[in-house]
C-alpha positions in Angstrom: 15.4 24.0 25.7 16.0 20.4 24.5 16.2 19.9 20.8 17.0 16.9 18.6 17.2 17.8 14.9 17.5 15.0 12.3 18.9 15.7 8.9 20.2 13.8 5.9 17.1 12.1 4.7 16.0 12.1 1.0 15.3 10.0 -2.0 17.8 7.3 -3.0 17.8 4.4 -5.4 17.9 0.8 -4.1 21.4 -0.1 -3.3 22.4 3.4 -2.5 23.5 5.1 0.8 22.5 7.9 3.1 23.9 9.3 6.3 21.5 10.6 8.8 22.5 13.0 11.5 20.8 14.0 14.7 22.2 17.1 16.4 21.1 17.7 20.0 21.1 20.7 22.3 19.9 21.3 25.8 21.1 17.9 27.1 24.3 16.6 28.4 24.8 14.5 25.3 27.6 12.2 26.5 25.5 10.6 29.3 22.5 9.8 27.1 22.0 6.6 25.1 20.9 7.4 21.6 18.6 5.5 19.4 17.4 5.5 15.8 13.8 4.5 15.1 11.7 4.4 11.9 8.0 4.4 11.1 6.7 3.4 7.7 3.2 4.3 6.5 0.6 2.2 8.3 3.1 0.6 10.5 4.2 1.1 14.1 7.5 2.8 15.0 10.3 0.3 15.3 13.8 0.3 16.7 16.6 0.5 14.1 19.7 0.9 16.1 21.0 2.1 19.5 24.3 3.4 20.6 25.0 3.7 24.3 26.8 6.4 26.2 29.7 4.0 26.1 29.6 3.6 22.4 28.2 0.1 22.3 25.8 -0.5 19.5 22.9 -2.8 18.8 20.9 -3.3 15.6 17.6 -4.6 14.5 17.9 -7.8 12.4 16.7 -6.2 9.2 19.5 -3.6 9.2 22.4 -5.7 10.6 25.4 -5.5 8.3 24.0 -2.5 6.4 23.5 0.3 8.9 26.1 1.7 11.3 25.3 4.0 14.2 28.1 6.3 15.6 28.3 9.3 17.8 30.5 12.4 18.2 30.2 13.6 21.7 32.2 16.8 20.9 29.5 17.7 18.4 26.5 16.4 20.4 25.6 14.4 17.3 24.6 10.9 16.5 24.8 9.4 13.0 23.3 6.6 11.1 25.1 5.4 8.1 22.8 3.4 5.9 24.2 1.4 3.0 22.7 -1.1 0.6 19.3 0.6 1.0 16.2 -1.3 0.1 12.7 -0.1 -0.7 11.5 -1.6 2.6 13.8 0.9 4.4 11.5 3.7 3.3 10.2 5.4 6.5 10.4 8.5 8.6 13.5 8.1 10.7 13.6 9.5 14.3 16.3 9.8 16.8 15.8 9.4 20.5 17.9 10.5 23.5 17.3 8.4 26.5 18.5 8.4 30.1 17.3 6.1 32.9 16.7 9.0 35.3 16.3 12.0 33.0 13.9 10.5 30.6 13.6 10.4 26.8 13.4 13.0 24.1 12.5 12.6 20.4 13.4 14.4 17.3 10.9 15.5 14.6 12.0 12.9 12.1 13.5 12.9 8.6 12.0 11.1 5.6 14.0 8.4 3.8 12.6 7.1 0.5 14.2 4.3 -1.4 12.8 4.0 -4.8 14.0 3.7 -8.4 
């Protein structure tokens, strides 16, 4: 059974930091590209960051320089370190595992709220 479980969300003040984790099971983690997405109320889900099976990363413009994606293949886990958080970063954050042949899987999401 494939599972992706996000954790680490919560309430943080503007300028603060959070580290999200997404732990997977049921997939061969090291061959999957991983992505972080977010969806704010009333908005479409958007890409935040990706990290390939080779460790290469890409970031959406709004988070460049503030967010860092990383992965630990030994722990089947991908991380998103979020610094200098802004109110507009408030959203439900989802992780996604994607493989060109094996398809894609989503986690259930974790809420991040940036507010004073």
